[in-house]
Structures are given as structure tokens and as C-alpha cells.
N, C-alpha and C positions, 0 to 999 in steps of 0.2 A: 503493500500499500503506499510506504514512504519514496519507493523510486518512482509509482506511478505518479504522486503528486510533484515531486520533482522536476519529472520530464513534463509534465504540463506547464510547470511554472516556466520553466527554460523555453518552451514553445510560446506561451504568452509572451514571455519578454523579447523573443524574436519577431512575434507579430507587432508588439507595441513600435520596436526598432523601426520595422519597415514603415508601419502606420507612420509614424513621428517623420521620416523620411519624404512621405509622399505630401503630408501636409507641409513640410518646407518648400517643397518645390511649388506646390499651388502658391502659396505665399509668392514666392520670388514672380511668378508669373502673374499673380493678381497686381505686385506693384508694378509693372510693365505697364499695365493699361493708362491712359492718361486720364486726368480727372474730365468729369462730364461739363461741357460749356454753359451748361442752366446753371442758373443759381435760385437759391431759396431768395423770395422777396425781403428787402431790408424791413426791420421789426418796426412797427412805427414807434414814433417819438413823443413819451408822454409829456405833455406840459402843464403846470401846476396850474394856470391860468384858463384853464377850459373846463373848471368841474369835476364834481366826481366822474367815474367812469360808468361804465355797463352795470357793472354789479352793486353800484350803489341805488341803481334804479328802484322804484318801489313797483308793485305788479298792479297790474291795471283793476284787480278788484278793489282792493286797498283805496285806491285813486276816486274808483266810483263810488265806493260808500262812503268817502269823505273820511277814512280812518287816517 
């Protein structure tokens, strides 16, 4: 039983080494890909003189009922 467990551990170790090599090769290939020309839109600038943001709005039911 001991020999079988050791053999399985060695096989697993060898498989892990091959898997790591494959991932490292893939990472090198991914780094060769140029960045995409499109960019995300810039974040809106927050200005303190515009008043509270949308999270501070009251819901319409409260406004209609006068609360």
C-alpha cells in the first residue's frame, strides 16, 4: 500500500510539473497579445456644487404623499 501511495504521489508531481509548464507557455502567449484599442469611458467627475447624487433622492411615493 505504501509503495502504491508513493507511486501515485510521484505521478501527481510529474503531472503538476507538466501542467505548470503548459500554463507558463500560455501566459507568455497571452502577454504577446496587444492591448485592445477600445477603452472604457472615463468616470464622471463628482462636483460638490451639483447637489446630492441619485442615491439621496426620495422615492416617488414619499413625495406624492407629502412625507
